[in-house]
C-alpha positions as CSV (number, residue, x, y, z in Angstrom):
1,M,-14.5,11.7,3.3
2,T,-13.9,9.3,0.6
3,K,-10.8,7.0,1.1
4,P,-7.8,7.6,-1.1
5,K,-6.4,4.8,-3.5
6,F,-3.2,3.3,-2.8
7,R,0.0,4.3,-4.5
8,V,3.3,2.3,-4.6
9,V,5.8,4.8,-2.3
10,F,9.0,2.9,-1.6
11,T,10.6,2.8,1.5
12,N,13.9,3.5,0.1
13,F,12.7,7.1,-0.9
14,W,13.7,8.0,2.8
15,E,17.2,6.6,2.2
16,D,17.9,8.8,-1.5
17,A,20.7,10.6,-1.5
18,K,18.7,13.5,-2.7
19,V,15.7,13.5,-0.6
20,I,18.3,13.4,2.8
21,E,20.8,16.5,1.2
22,E,18.5,18.6,-1.1
23,L,14.9,18.3,0.1
24,T,13.9,20.2,3.2
25,P,11.0,19.1,5.5
26,E,8.4,21.1,3.5
27,D,9.8,19.9,0.2
28,K,9.6,16.1,1.7
29,L,5.6,16.7,2.4
30,F,4.9,18.6,-0.5
31,F,6.8,15.6,-2.9
32,M,4.8,13.4,-0.7
33,Y,2.0,14.6,-1.5
34,L,2.2,14.8,-5.1
35,L,2.9,10.8,-5.2
36,T,0.3,10.3,-3.2
37,N,-2.8,12.8,-3.7
38,P,-6.2,11.3,-4.4
39,K,-5.7,12.9,-8.0
40,T,-3.0,10.6,-9.5
41,K,-3.3,8.5,-12.3
42,Q,-1.4,5.2,-12.5
43,I,0.4,6.9,-15.7
44,G,1.8,9.9,-13.5
45,I,0.2,12.9,-15.3
46,Y,-3.2,14.3,-13.7
47,Q,-4.8,17.6,-13.5
48,I,-4.8,19.5,-10.5
49,T,-4.8,23.4,-9.5
50,K,-2.5,24.9,-7.3
51,K,-5.1,26.0,-5.0
52,Q,-6.4,22.7,-4.6
53,V,-2.6,21.8,-3.4
54,A,-2.5,25.0,-1.2
55,F,-6.1,24.0,0.4
56,E,-5.3,20.4,1.3
57,L,-1.6,21.4,2.6
58,G,-2.8,24.3,4.4
59,Y,-0.3,26.7,2.9
60,S,-0.5,29.8,1.6
61,M,-0.9,30.2,-2.7
62,E,2.6,32.3,-2.6
63,S,4.3,28.6,-0.8
64,I,2.7,26.6,-3.3
65,N,3.7,28.8,-6.1
66,S,7.3,28.8,-4.5
67,L,7.1,25.0,-4.1
68,F,6.4,24.1,-7.5
69,D,8.4,26.3,-9.4
70,R,11.6,24.9,-7.1
71,F,10.7,21.4,-7.8
72,E,10.6,22.2,-11.3
73,N,13.3,24.4,-11.9
74,H,15.7,23.9,-9.0
75,H,14.9,19.8,-8.1
76,K,13.8,18.8,-11.4
77,L,11.3,16.4,-10.6
78,I,8.0,17.6,-11.7
79,T,7.1,19.5,-14.8
80,Y,3.7,21.6,-14.6
81,N,1.3,22.8,-17.3
82,H,0.4,26.1,-16.4
83,D,-2.7,26.3,-19.1
84,T,-3.7,22.5,-19.0
85,R,-3.4,22.2,-15.2
86,E,-1.8,19.0,-15.5
87,I,1.3,17.9,-13.6
88,A,3.9,15.1,-14.3
89,I,6.2,13.3,-11.9
90,K,9.7,12.6,-13.6
91,N,10.5,9.4,-12.3
92,W,7.2,7.7,-11.9
93,G,7.6,5.0,-14.5
94,K,10.4,3.8,-13.0
95,Y,8.7,2.7,-9.9
96,N,4.8,2.4,-11.2
97,L,5.4,1.1,-14.7
98,Y,7.5,-1.9,-14.3
99,K,5.0,-4.6,-15.2
100,A,2.7,-5.0,-18.0
101,G,-0.5,-7.7,-18.9
102,K,-3.6,-6.9,-19.8
103,P,-5.1,-4.9,-17.5
104,M,-2.0,-2.7,-17.0
105,V,-1.9,-2.3,-20.8
106,D,-5.9,-1.0,-21.0
107,C,-5.4,1.1,-17.9
108,V,-2.4,2.8,-18.9
109,T,-3.9,3.3,-22.6
110,S,-7.3,4.7,-21.2
111,E,-5.4,7.1,-18.7
112,L,-2.9,8.3,-21.7
113,K,-6.1,9.2,-24.0
114,G,-7.1,11.9,-21.3
115,V,-3.5,13.9,-21.7
116,K,-4.0,17.1,-22.9
117,D,-0.7,18.2,-23.2
118,P,1.4,15.6,-24.8
119,E,4.6,16.8,-23.9
120,L,4.0,15.5,-20.6
121,I,4.0,12.4,-22.1
122,K,7.1,12.4,-23.5
123,Y,8.4,13.8,-19.9
124,I,7.0,10.6,-18.5
125,A,8.6,8.1,-21.2
126,P,12.2,7.8,-20.3
127,S,12.0,7.0,-16.9
128,I,10.1,3.5,-17.9
129,K,12.0,0.2,-17.7
130,N,9.0,-1.8,-19.5
131,E,9.2,-1.5,-23.4
132,E,5.9,-2.6,-24.1
133,L,4.1,0.1,-21.9
134,K,7.2,2.8,-22.9
135,Q,5.8,2.0,-26.6
136,L,1.9,3.0,-25.2
137,F,3.6,6.3,-24.3
138,Q,5.1,7.1,-27.7
139,I,2.2,5.7,-30.0
140,A,0.2,8.1,-27.6
141,Y,2.6,11.0,-28.1
142,D,2.4,10.5,-31.9
143,T,-1.4,9.7,-32.2
144,W,-1.9,13.2,-30.7
145,Y,-0.1,14.9,-33.2
146,E,-1.6,12.8,-36.1
147,S,-5.3,13.3,-34.6
148,F,-5.6,17.0,-34.4
149,N,-3.0,18.0,-37.5
150,V,-0.7,19.9,-34.6
151,T,2.5,20.6,-36.3
152,N,5.3,18.8,-33.9
153,N,8.7,20.7,-34.4
154,D,9.9,18.5,-31.0
155,K,11.0,15.1,-32.0
156,W,10.6,12.3,-29.3
157,N,14.4,11.8,-28.4
158,D,14.4,15.4,-27.7
159,T,16.1,16.1,-24.5
160,K,15.2,20.3,-24.1
161,E,13.7,21.0,-20.6
162,P,11.4,24.1,-20.9
163,N,13.8,26.8,-20.3
164,G,16.3,25.5,-22.8
165,R,18.4,23.2,-20.1
166,S,19.3,19.6,-20.6
167,D,18.6,16.7,-18.8
168,E,18.5,13.0,-20.0
169,M,15.1,12.2,-18.2
170,A,13.4,15.5,-19.0
171,F,11.8,17.1,-22.0
172,K,10.5,20.3,-23.1
173,T,7.2,21.0,-22.9
174,R,5.2,21.9,-25.5
175,E,4.5,25.4,-26.8
176,N,1.2,26.2,-27.5
177,K,1.6,27.3,-31.0
178,D,-1.9,27.2,-31.9
179,S,-4.1,28.0,-29.5
180,H,-7.3,27.3,-31.3
181,V,-6.8,23.3,-31.3
182,T,-7.1,21.7,-27.7
183,S,-7.2,18.2,-27.1
184,T,-9.3,16.7,-24.2
185,C,-9.7,13.1,-22.7
186,R,-13.0,12.7,-24.9
187,G,-11.0,14.2,-28.3
188,T,-13.2,17.0,-28.9
189,E,-12.0,20.2,-30.3
190,R,-12.5,23.8,-29.0
191,D,-12.6,26.3,-31.7
192,T,-11.1,29.3,-29.8
193,S,-8.8,30.2,-26.8
194,R,-12.0,32.1,-25.1
195,G,-13.8,29.3,-24.9
196,Q,-10.6,26.8,-23.6
197,Q,-10.3,29.7,-21.1
198,Q,-14.0,29.4,-19.5
199,Q,-14.1,25.5,-19.6
200,E,-10.8,25.8,-17.5
201,Q,-12.1,28.2,-15.4
202,Q,-15.6,26.1,-14.6
203,Q,-13.2,23.1,-14.2
204,E,-11.3,24.5,-11.6
205,Q,-14.5,26.4,-9.7
206,Q,-16.0,22.9,-9.5
207,Q,-12.5,21.1,-8.8
208,E,-12.2,23.7,-5.4
209,Q,-16.5,23.1,-4.5
210,E,-15.6,19.2,-4.7
211,V,-12.8,19.9,-1.9
212,V,-14.7,22.0,0.1
213,V,-17.5,19.4,0.3
214,A,-14.9,16.6,0.9
215,K,-13.2,18.5,3.8
216,E,-17.0,19.5,5.3
217,V,-18.4,15.3,5.0
218,E,-16.5,13.1,8.0
219,S,-17.6,9.7,6.2
220,Q,-19.0,8.5,2.9
221,P,-20.2,5.4,2.2
222,A,-17.6,2.8,1.8
223,A,-15.3,1.1,-0.8
224,T,-15.4,1.6,-4.6
225,T,-14.4,-1.2,-6.9
226,T,-11.3,1.7,-8.1
227,N,-9.9,1.7,-4.4
228,L,-9.5,-2.3,-4.3
229,S,-8.5,-2.4,-7.7
230,D,-5.6,-0.2,-7.0
231,G,-4.9,-2.4,-3.7
232,Y,-4.9,-5.3,-5.6
233,F,-2.3,-4.0,-7.8
234,N,0.1,-2.6,-5.2
235,C,-0.4,-6.4,-3.8
236,Y,0.0,-8.4,-7.2
237,G,1.5,-6.2,-9.7
238,Q,-1.3,-6.2,-12.0
239,L,-5.0,-5.1,-12.2
240,P,-7.6,-8.1,-11.8
241,N,-9.6,-9.5,-14.6
242,Q,-13.4,-9.2,-14.5
243,Y,-13.3,-12.6,-12.2
244,Q,-11.6,-11.3,-9.7
245,L,-13.2,-8.0,-9.9
246,N,-16.5,-9.9,-9.4
247,D,-14.8,-12.0,-6.3
248,L,-14.3,-8.0,-5.0
249,N,-17.8,-7.2,-5.3
250,E,-18.8,-10.0,-3.4
251,Y,-16.6,-9.3,-0.4
252,R,-17.7,-5.8,0.1
253,E,-21.3,-7.5,1.0
254,S,-19.6,-8.7,3.8
255,L,-16.8,-7.4,4.6
256,E,-15.1,-3.8,5.3
257,Q,-12.9,-2.6,2.3
258,D,-9.8,-2.2,5.1
259,A,-10.6,-5.7,5.8
260,I,-10.7,-6.8,2.0
261,L,-7.4,-5.0,1.5
262,F,-5.6,-6.5,5.0
263,A,-6.0,-10.1,3.7
264,M,-4.9,-9.4,0.2
265,I,-1.7,-7.6,1.8
266,K,-1.4,-10.7,4.2
267,A,-1.4,-13.2,1.0
268,S,1.0,-11.1,-0.7
269,D,3.5,-10.7,2.1
270,Q,3.6,-14.5,2.4
271,G,3.9,-14.7,-1.6
272,K,0.3,-16.3,-1.8
273,S,-1.9,-15.4,-4.6
274,F,-5.6,-13.8,-4.4
275,G,-7.2,-17.3,-4.1
276,Y,-5.1,-17.6,-0.6
277,A,-6.4,-13.9,0.3
278,K,-10.0,-15.3,-0.6
279,G,-9.6,-18.1,1.6
280,I,-8.9,-15.8,4.5
281,M,-11.5,-13.9,4.0
282,N,-13.8,-16.8,3.9
283,N,-12.5,-17.7,7.2
284,W,-13.4,-14.4,8.6
285,I,-16.7,-14.5,7.4
286,K,-17.3,-17.9,9.2
287,E,-15.8,-16.2,12.2
288,G,-18.5,-13.3,11.8
289,I,-15.2,-10.9,11.4
290,T,-16.9,-8.0,9.2
291,T,-14.0,-5.0,9.9
292,Y,-10.4,-4.6,9.7
293,D,-9.9,-3.9,13.5
294,G,-11.4,-7.7,13.9
295,A,-9.1,-9.3,11.7
296,L,-6.4,-7.1,13.0
297,Q,-7.6,-8.5,16.7
298,E,-7.7,-12.1,15.1
299,Q,-4.5,-11.7,13.6
300,K,-2.8,-11.0,17.4
301,Q,-4.7,-14.0,18.5
302,F,-3.3,-16.1,15.9
303,S,0.1,-14.8,16.4
304,Q,0.0,-15.1,20.3
305,S,-1.2,-19.0,19.9
306,K,1.6,-19.5,17.5
307,Q,4.2,-18.6,20.0
308,P,6.2,-21.3,21.5
309,Q,5.5,-22.0,25.4
310,Q,8.7,-22.4,27.4
311,K,9.4,-25.8,28.9
312,E,11.5,-26.5,31.8
313,V,14.5,-28.6,30.3
314,L,15.5,-31.2,33.2
315,P,18.7,-32.7,33.5
316,K,19.2,-36.5,32.0
317,W,20.1,-37.3,35.5
318,F,17.1,-36.2,36.6
319,K,14.8,-38.3,34.3
320,E,16.7,-41.4,34.7
321,Q,16.4,-41.0,38.4
322,K,12.8,-40.2,38.2
323,H,11.9,-43.9,36.1
324,E,14.0,-45.5,38.7
325,P,12.8,-47.8,41.7
326,D,13.7,-45.9,44.8
327,V,15.7,-49.2,46.8
328,S,16.4,-47.4,49.8
329,K,12.7,-46.3,50.3
330,E,11.5,-50.5,49.9
331,Q,14.8,-51.5,52.0
332,S,13.7,-48.8,55.0
333,Y,9.8,-50.0,54.4
334,E,11.0,-53.5,54.9
335,S,13.4,-52.6,58.1
336,S,10.7,-51.0,60.2
337,E,8.3,-53.4,59.5
338,V,10.6,-56.2,61.1
339,E,11.0,-53.7,64.0
340,N,7.5,-53.1,64.4
341,A,6.9,-56.9,64.6
342,E,10.0,-57.6,67.1
343,L,8.1,-54.6,69.3
344,K,4.6,-56.1,69.4
345,Q,6.4,-59.5,70.7
346,F,8.6,-57.5,73.4
347,F,5.2,-55.5,74.8
348,G,3.6,-59.0,74.5
349,S,5.7,-61.1,76.3
350,F,5.0,-58.2,79.2
351,S,1.3,-58.5,79.2
352,K,1.5,-62.2,79.4
353,Q,3.6,-61.7,82.5
354,G,1.3,-59.7,84.3
355,E,-1.6,-61.6,83.5
356,V,0.4,-64.7,85.6
357,H,1.2,-62.4,88.9
358,E,-2.7,-61.4,89.0
359,K,-3.4,-64.9,89.2
360,H,-1.1,-65.9,92.3
């Protein structure tokens, strides 16, 4: 199965009061799926069918419809356009669009062009803290209406939700007043609503076929540059430039994708740059390590070797005694030599007396 992209999910998600008090276990699973499934994009708006969600979570369509309704109308965490089959995550910008930079700007600009419902762009924008990225959303919103000459009765600062409710971070989804004009990611126009419906049905069938194929295939050829780029972004807060992408592609020839990602995680956890991660990967290649499991084993061995060995702490008096000569032993050795000499002399006198008696 194709390996999923990396997405940022902060650990304080589980400490959020709304998550703890209002979300059921089923809600938590569903929300985590919406945040991390392979269809997600950097802007927090992506296209996905309810049938696909039901298939991947193993839920019935009735349960999925209930979950979508609960999250949109009760929890107010998402909005879903049933015509374009696009979903937008309310607070996505707060946790994923907080750093700019040219790679991020290029990525956001490209993905915004593919949004079919501009009101989803306006729905995401308030949660974006970075003003440069927020301005890109406003430009994309205004450009959509100007490009297709669609009357826009909704102002950018309007805060009404789909059913007339007010919320400071939610906006009204677009009412399809002109069904003969539809924007696509390539900027093409559809002359009739029938043509749009046929296109959407074909796209839905294609997505369902892709899901079935993905479920049947147990493994696919390894890494893609997109996955490594997402991993780089999650580690360093920006997308890699062309030189760094070239480096990642070169390392893919020697290392598994998970090993490359592991090296970047190790470096970023220590506050080090991508150059430090390259040093780690170069060392692995020299040692013949090519897999994530091998890199993990090497990390364990390195950690064990760095653990301080326990040494016996000897008292000061023992150390002093160890270096001082043992006078008592020397004295006893000298006295024993004297005693031995006296004994030899004593026994020698007896042997001489015996020789005298034998002569007589």
